[in-house]
MIGUSE-533983 format. One line per field, with one value per residue (C-alpha): x, y, z; residue in three letters; residue number from 1. Coordinates in nm, 4 decimals, m for minus. Layout:
BEGIN
xx (X / ...)
yy (Y / ...)
zz (Z / ...)
resn (ALA / ...)
resi (NUM / ...)
END
This chain:
BEGIN
xx (m3.2800 / m2.9197 / m2.6918 / m2.7004 / m3.0803 / m3.0797 / m2.8379 / m3.0307 / m3.3613 / m3.2105 / m3.0600 / m3.3963 / m3.5536 / m3.2614 / m3.2818 / m3.6628 / m3.6888 / m3.4670 / m3.6053 / m3.7126 / m3.6952 / m3.3451 / m3.3342 / m3.0413 / m3.0349 / m2.9900 / m2.6981 / m2.5425 / m2.5637 / m2.4024 / m2.1206 / m2.0760 / m2.0670 / m1.8597 / m1.4875 / m1.4253 / m1.3135 / m1.0180 / m1.1081 / m1.1535 / m1.1498 / m0.8256 / m0.6522 / m0.7146 / m0.5121 / m0.1651 / 0.0755 / 0.3623 / 0.1823 / 0.1655 / m0.1423 / m0.3523 / m0.4516 / m0.7833 / m0.7235 / m1.0319 / m1.1203 / m1.3401 / m1.3763 / m1.5771 / m1.7751 / m2.0369 / m1.7835 / m1.4775 / m1.6434 / m1.4461 / m1.1305 / m1.0155 / m1.3247 / m1.1739 / m0.9440 / m0.9531 / m1.0566 / m0.8376 / m0.5291 / m0.5769 / m0.6313 / m0.3003 / m0.1254 / m0.2714 / m0.1833 / 0.1754 / 0.1923 / 0.1097 / m0.2574 / m0.4191 / m0.7591 / m0.9527 / m1.2704 / m1.4462 / m1.7268 / m2.0109 / m2.2538 / m2.2736 / m2.4813 / m2.2856 / m1.9455 / m1.8966 / m1.8619 / m2.0162 / m2.0660 / m1.8657 / m1.5604 / m1.5793 / m1.6330 / m1.3384 / m1.0980 / m1.1949 / m1.2043 / m0.8564 / m0.7157 / m0.8704 / m0.7313 / m0.3825 / m0.3308 / m0.2488 / m0.5999 / m0.6837 / m1.0164 / m1.2534 / m1.5234 / m1.8319 / m1.8629 / m2.2214 / m2.5373 / m2.6780 / m3.0460 / m3.1594 / m3.0173 / m3.0410 / m2.7391 / m2.5544 / m2.6350 / m2.4947 / m2.1808 / m2.1171 / m2.1683 / m1.9247 / m1.6526 / m1.6666 / m1.5278 / m1.7312 / m2.0186 / m2.0770 / m2.3553 / m2.4105 / m2.5772 / m2.7322 / m2.8992 / m3.0825 / m3.3457 / m3.2560 / m3.4595 / m3.2613 / m2.9295 / m3.0270 / m3.1372 / m2.8162 / m2.5901 / m2.7632 / m2.7463 / m2.3757 / m2.3046 / m2.5006 / m2.3091 / m1.9720 / m1.9062 / m1.7760 / m1.9605 / m1.8018 / m2.0393 / m1.9939 / m2.0710 / m2.0419 / m2.1373 / m2.1815 / m2.5427 / m2.4526 / m2.1631 / m2.4026 / m2.6371 / m2.3518 / m2.2386 / m2.5947 / m2.6030 / m2.2842 / m2.0497 / m1.6992 / m1.5577 / m1.6575 / m1.5420 / m1.5641 / m1.6428 / m1.4618 / m1.6679 / m2.0249 / m2.2202 / m2.5025 / m2.2940 / m1.9569 / m1.7522 / m1.4411 / m1.2982 / m1.0332 / m1.1234 / m1.4216 / m1.1927 / m0.9945 / m1.3128 / m1.4989 / m1.2437 / m1.1321 / m1.4965 / m1.4973 / m1.5171 / m1.1700 / m1.2593 / m1.3794 / m1.1522 / m1.1400 / m1.1189 / m1.0755 / m1.2371 / m1.2058 / m0.9780 / m0.6572 / m0.4222 / m0.0829 / 0.1323 / 0.0457 / m0.3242 / m0.2565 / m0.0522 / m0.3448 / m0.5788 / m0.3347 / m0.2765 / m0.6537 / m0.6520 / m0.7312 / m0.6197 / m0.6790 / m0.7474 / m0.9702 / m0.8205 / m0.9759 / m0.9271 / m0.5632 / m0.4602 / m0.6699 / m0.5060 / m0.1525 / 0.0984 / 0.2714 / 0.0163 / 0.2858 / 0.4797 / 0.1650 / 0.0865 / 0.4464 / 0.4247 / 0.1126 / 0.2889 / 0.5717 / 0.3618)
yy (m3.2149 / m3.1400 / m3.4261 / m3.3653 / m3.3572 / m3.6839 / m3.8470 / m3.7326 / m3.8508 / m4.1930 / m4.2083 / m4.1363 / m4.4196 / m4.6509 / m4.6177 / m4.6138 / m4.9898 / m4.9597 / m4.6384 / m4.6532 / m4.4245 / m4.3954 / m4.2552 / m4.0740 / m4.3288 / m4.6097 / m4.4295 / m4.3438 / m4.7084 / m4.8140 / m4.5674 / m4.6904 / m5.0582 / m5.0494 / m4.9734 / m4.5998 / m4.4952 / m4.2570 / m3.8879 / m3.7463 / m3.3895 / m3.4315 / m3.5879 / m3.2766 / m3.0545 / m3.1983 / m3.1372 / m3.0811 / m2.7927 / m2.9613 / m2.9695 / m3.2760 / m3.4985 / m3.6826 / m3.9516 / m4.0774 / m4.4221 / m4.3676 / m4.6134 / m4.3870 / m4.0646 / m3.8921 / m3.6255 / m3.8463 / m4.1733 / m4.4884 / m4.4210 / m4.7578 / m4.9764 / m5.2983 / m5.1680 / m5.3205 / m5.0622 / m5.2303 / m5.2341 / m4.8667 / m4.7840 / m4.9505 / m4.7445 / m4.4240 / m4.5054 / m4.5883 / m4.2629 / m4.0508 / m3.9713 / m3.8110 / m3.9701 / m4.1605 / m4.0791 / m4.3951 / m4.3714 / m4.6036 / m4.5033 / m4.7837 / m4.6529 / m4.3375 / m4.4003 / m4.7780 / m4.7974 / m5.0181 / m4.9971 / m5.3209 / m5.1262 / m4.9119 / m5.2155 / m5.3998 / m5.1094 / m5.0117 / m5.3760 / m5.4423 / m5.1227 / m5.1993 / m5.5534 / m5.4797 / m5.1070 / m4.8334 / m4.7055 / m4.3972 / m4.2150 / m4.2855 / m4.0597 / m4.2342 / m4.0422 / m4.0805 / m3.8818 / m3.8755 / m3.7984 / m3.9924 / m4.0971 / m4.4636 / m4.3980 / m4.2590 / m4.5820 / m4.7792 / m4.5634 / m4.6201 / m4.9952 / m4.9966 / m4.8279 / m4.4775 / m4.1792 / m3.9176 / m3.8609 / m3.6119 / m3.3520 / m3.1812 / m2.8569 / m2.7637 / m3.1040 / m3.1021 / m2.9120 / m2.7545 / m3.0255 / m3.2992 / m3.1331 / m3.1045 / m3.4678 / m3.5923 / m3.3746 / m3.4728 / m3.8400 / m3.8126 / m3.6442 / m3.9088 / m4.1830 / m4.0226 / m3.9300 / m3.6074 / m3.4397 / m3.2767 / m3.0068 / m2.9534 / m2.6100 / m2.4267 / m2.0651 / m1.8021 / m1.8900 / m2.2554 / m2.1480 / m1.9435 / m2.2427 / m2.4738 / m2.2269 / m2.1941 / m2.5724 / m2.5677 / m2.7181 / m2.7816 / m2.9055 / m2.7356 / m2.8332 / m2.6189 / m2.8393 / m2.6697 / m2.8788 / m2.7655 / m3.0898 / m2.9545 / m2.8908 / m3.0464 / m2.7347 / m2.7091 / m2.3808 / m2.3596 / m1.9940 / m2.1039 / m2.2161 / m1.8952 / m1.6899 / m1.8860 / m2.0279 / m1.6816 / m1.6293 / m1.9339 / m1.8828 / m1.9181 / m2.2296 / m2.4250 / m2.6737 / m2.5820 / m2.8428 / m2.7803 / m3.0566 / m3.1505 / m3.0134 / m3.0691 / m3.2396 / m3.0744 / m2.9259 / m2.5849 / m2.6592 / m2.7691 / m2.4543 / m2.2398 / m2.4198 / m2.3803 / m2.0129 / m1.9651 / m2.1092 / m2.4759 / m2.7151 / m3.0128 / m3.1110 / m3.3954 / m3.5598 / m3.8373 / m3.8660 / m3.7574 / m4.0059 / m4.2864 / m4.2395 / m4.1981 / m4.4820 / m4.3507 / m4.1872 / m4.1515 / m3.9097 / m3.7020 / m3.6883 / m3.5944 / m3.3090 / m3.1802 / m3.1996 / m2.9879 / m2.6792)
zz (m0.0064 / 0.0976 / 0.2007 / 0.5749 / 0.5731 / 0.3783 / 0.6217 / 0.9288 / 0.7833 / 0.7170 / 1.0673 / 1.2280 / 1.0273 / 1.1038 / 1.4815 / 1.5012 / 1.5760 / 1.8870 / 2.0328 / 2.3951 / 2.6979 / 2.8420 / 3.1945 / 3.3611 / 3.6461 / 3.3924 / 3.2300 / 3.5654 / 3.6732 / 3.3480 / 3.4036 / 3.7601 / 3.6670 / 3.3476 / 3.3252 / 3.2916 / 2.9439 / 2.9153 / 2.9075 / 2.5594 / 2.6876 / 2.8808 / 2.5804 / 2.3723 / 2.6079 / 2.5557 / 2.8415 / 2.5955 / 2.4298 / 2.0896 / 1.8703 / 1.9561 / 1.6645 / 1.6649 / 1.4034 / 1.2253 / 1.0963 / 0.7920 / 0.5051 / 0.2755 / 0.2753 / 0.0595 / m0.0411 / m0.1043 / m0.2063 / m0.1324 / 0.0696 / 0.2049 / 0.2022 / 0.3332 / 0.6035 / 0.9507 / 1.2095 / 1.4703 / 1.2473 / 1.1653 / 1.5328 / 1.6169 / 1.3476 / 1.4830 / 1.8425 / 1.7492 / 1.5525 / 1.8547 / 1.8019 / 2.1075 / 2.0430 / 1.7800 / 1.5930 / 1.4765 / 1.2219 / 1.3163 / 1.0403 / 0.7863 / 0.4956 / 0.4203 / 0.5808 / 0.5866 / 0.9636 / 1.2312 / 1.6060 / 1.6154 / 1.4930 / 1.8059 / 2.0296 / 1.8764 / 1.9168 / 2.2714 / 2.3820 / 2.2456 / 2.3969 / 2.7362 / 2.7369 / 2.6093 / 2.6677 / 2.6430 / 2.5745 / 2.3698 / 2.4091 / 2.1216 / 1.9834 / 1.8498 / 1.5214 / 1.4101 / 1.3554 / 1.7059 / 1.7529 / 2.0622 / 2.4031 / 2.3042 / 2.0809 / 2.3831 / 2.5660 / 2.2728 / 2.2728 / 2.6438 / 2.6078 / 2.3152 / 2.5203 / 2.3731 / 2.5601 / 2.3714 / 2.1320 / 1.8514 / 1.8619 / 1.5250 / 1.6275 / 1.2934 / 1.2589 / 1.5922 / 1.7843 / 2.1169 / 2.2895 / 2.1143 / 2.1956 / 2.5610 / 2.5772 / 2.4145 / 2.6276 / 2.9528 / 2.8531 / 2.7727 / 3.1060 / 3.2974 / 3.1162 / 3.1909 / 2.8284 / 2.6792 / 2.3931 / 2.0891 / 1.9684 / 1.5948 / 1.4482 / 1.1180 / 1.1892 / 1.4588 / 1.5369 / 1.5942 / 1.8162 / 2.0277 / 2.0587 / 2.1616 / 2.4271 / 2.5614 / 2.6027 / 2.8089 / 2.5507 / 2.6815 / 2.3491 / 2.0249 / 1.6784 / 1.3682 / 1.0725 / 0.7876 / 0.5471 / 0.4944 / 0.5347 / 0.3211 / 0.0088 / 0.1057 / 0.0367 / 0.2581 / 0.3841 / 0.6590 / 0.6895 / 0.8976 / 1.1805 / 1.1493 / 1.1790 / 1.4452 / 1.6903 / 1.8135 / 1.9202 / 2.1511 / 2.5271 / 2.6791 / 2.8795 / 2.5718 / 2.3953 / 2.0270 / 1.7508 / 1.3792 / 1.1736 / 0.8056 / 0.5378 / 0.7394 / 0.4940 / 0.5401 / 0.8142 / 0.6716 / 0.7237 / 1.0804 / 1.1410 / 1.0247 / 1.2656 / 1.5532 / 1.4780 / 1.4957 / 1.8476 / 1.7916 / 2.0635 / 1.8345 / 1.4762 / 1.3644 / 1.0576 / 0.8537 / 0.4801 / 0.4588 / 0.7300 / 0.5855 / 0.2454 / 0.3805 / 0.3384 / 0.6511 / 0.8843 / 1.1511 / 0.9309 / 0.8758 / 1.2475 / 1.3295 / 1.0825 / 1.2592 / 1.5948 / 1.4594 / 1.3889)
resn (UNK / UNK / UNK / UNK / UNK / UNK / UNK / UNK / UNK / UNK / UNK / UNK / UNK / UNK / UNK / UNK / UNK / UNK / UNK / UNK / UNK / UNK / UNK / UNK / UNK / UNK / UNK / UNK / UNK / UNK / UNK / UNK / UNK / UNK / UNK / UNK / UNK / UNK / UNK / UNK / UNK / UNK / UNK / UNK / UNK / UNK / UNK / UNK / UNK / UNK / UNK / UNK / UNK / UNK / UNK / UNK / UNK / UNK / UNK / UNK / UNK / UNK / UNK / UNK / UNK / UNK / UNK / UNK / UNK / UNK / UNK / UNK / UNK / UNK / UNK / UNK / UNK / UNK / UNK / UNK / UNK / UNK / UNK / UNK / UNK / UNK / UNK / UNK / UNK / UNK / UNK / UNK / UNK / UNK / UNK / UNK / UNK / UNK / UNK / UNK / UNK / UNK / UNK / UNK / UNK / UNK / UNK / UNK / UNK / UNK / UNK / UNK / UNK / UNK / UNK / UNK / UNK / UNK / UNK / UNK / UNK / UNK / UNK / UNK / UNK / UNK / UNK / UNK / UNK / UNK / UNK / UNK / UNK / UNK / UNK / UNK / UNK / UNK / UNK / UNK / UNK / UNK / UNK / UNK / UNK / UNK / UNK / UNK / UNK / UNK / UNK / UNK / UNK / UNK / UNK / UNK / UNK / UNK / UNK / UNK / UNK / UNK / UNK / UNK / UNK / UNK / UNK / UNK / UNK / UNK / UNK / UNK / UNK / UNK / UNK / UNK / UNK / UNK / UNK / UNK / UNK / UNK / UNK / UNK / UNK / UNK / UNK / UNK / UNK / UNK / UNK / UNK / UNK / UNK / UNK / UNK / UNK / UNK / UNK / UNK / UNK / UNK / UNK / UNK / UNK / UNK / UNK / UNK / UNK / UNK / UNK / UNK / UNK / UNK / UNK / UNK / UNK / UNK / UNK / UNK / UNK / UNK / UNK / UNK / UNK / UNK / UNK / UNK / UNK / UNK / UNK / UNK / UNK / UNK / UNK / UNK / UNK / UNK / UNK / UNK / UNK / UNK / UNK / UNK / UNK / UNK / UNK / UNK / UNK / UNK / UNK / UNK / UNK / UNK / UNK / UNK / UNK / UNK / UNK / UNK / UNK / UNK / UNK / UNK / UNK)
resi (1 / 2 / 3 / 4 / 5 / 6 / 7 / 8 / 9 / 10 / 11 / 12 / 13 / 14 / 15 / 16 / 17 / 18 / 19 / 20 / 21 / 22 / 23 / 24 / 25 / 26 / 27 / 28 / 29 / 30 / 31 / 32 / 33 / 34 / 35 / 36 / 37 / 38 / 39 / 40 / 41 / 42 / 43 / 44 / 45 / 46 / 47 / 48 / 49 / 50 / 51 / 52 / 53 / 54 / 55 / 56 / 57 / 58 / 59 / 60 / 61 / 62 / 63 / 64 / 65 / 66 / 67 / 68 / 69 / 70 / 71 / 72 / 73 / 74 / 75 / 76 / 77 / 78 / 79 / 80 / 81 / 82 / 83 / 84 / 85 / 86 / 87 / 88 / 89 / 90 / 91 / 92 / 93 / 94 / 95 / 96 / 97 / 98 / 99 / 100 / 101 / 102 / 103 / 104 / 105 / 106 / 107 / 108 / 109 / 110 / 111 / 112 / 113 / 114 / 115 / 116 / 117 / 118 / 119 / 120 / 121 / 122 / 123 / 124 / 125 / 126 / 127 / 128 / 129 / 130 / 131 / 132 / 133 / 134 / 135 / 136 / 137 / 138 / 139 / 140 / 141 / 142 / 143 / 144 / 145 / 146 / 147 / 148 / 149 / 150 / 151 / 152 / 153 / 154 / 155 / 156 / 157 / 158 / 159 / 160 / 161 / 162 / 163 / 164 / 165 / 166 / 167 / 168 / 169 / 170 / 171 / 172 / 173 / 174 / 175 / 176 / 177 / 178 / 179 / 180 / 181 / 182 / 183 / 184 / 185 / 186 / 187 / 188 / 189 / 190 / 191 / 192 / 193 / 194 / 195 / 196 / 197 / 198 / 199 / 200 / 201 / 202 / 203 / 204 / 205 / 206 / 207 / 208 / 209 / 210 / 211 / 212 / 213 / 214 / 215 / 216 / 217 / 218 / 219 / 220 / 221 / 222 / 223 / 224 / 225 / 226 / 227 / 228 / 229 / 230 / 231 / 232 / 233 / 234 / 235 / 236 / 237 / 238 / 239 / 240 / 241 / 242 / 243 / 244 / 245 / 246 / 247 / 248 / 249 / 250 / 251 / 252 / 253 / 254 / 255 / 256 / 257 / 258 / 259 / 260 / 261 / 262 / 263 / 264 / 265)
END
């Protein structure tokens, strides 16, 4: 069993106790009654023309092991915001990444109360609309849809739920077939994961090969393997509007300097 299959199998078992029907009217009412989160999609098209940086809060991962296990999500979010991040990606998977839904709630609640707010992606292994409901309640602006891990029926259900809840969806792909599936489902934001989640091999050449194939109206994100300004420059040259950066920022003593270097490309 490859790692992604293992993670998805665990996620399906994990959420089984809370599964229930989630109807579009329920999500629409939630969106109407709760404060509107800032737009994730809009944040990725910077008005100054610079590469947008989605800064990730990730305590550990199956590929890297422990990164910064005891870090406060809120403290790290404040560092990223001060550094000029366009948006945040907050891991809420606990078993494999050391995250919690409470991390997302804490960050979005603090930003809403004190401002300025940044849009936050709920980075998790989404399989059912109940997780979209959780994301909206926790103040997320977007959810992740990993195309290779889901059936077309699951993708459709998640995307419709996100739309009803007023959330954006980042469709994550790894090859041409997954790109075609994302486009068929009406994806407006597509990210190339340069790390193969089955074997955890990273290759920035994937972004260079796939992003030029994106429809012109789609926001392109290069994910994983972005550690230096040279890496960011490669992603931008390929057509990326944004990069999603986790490990290198989490390990950095000065994440602001790293983000500034990405903005300079």
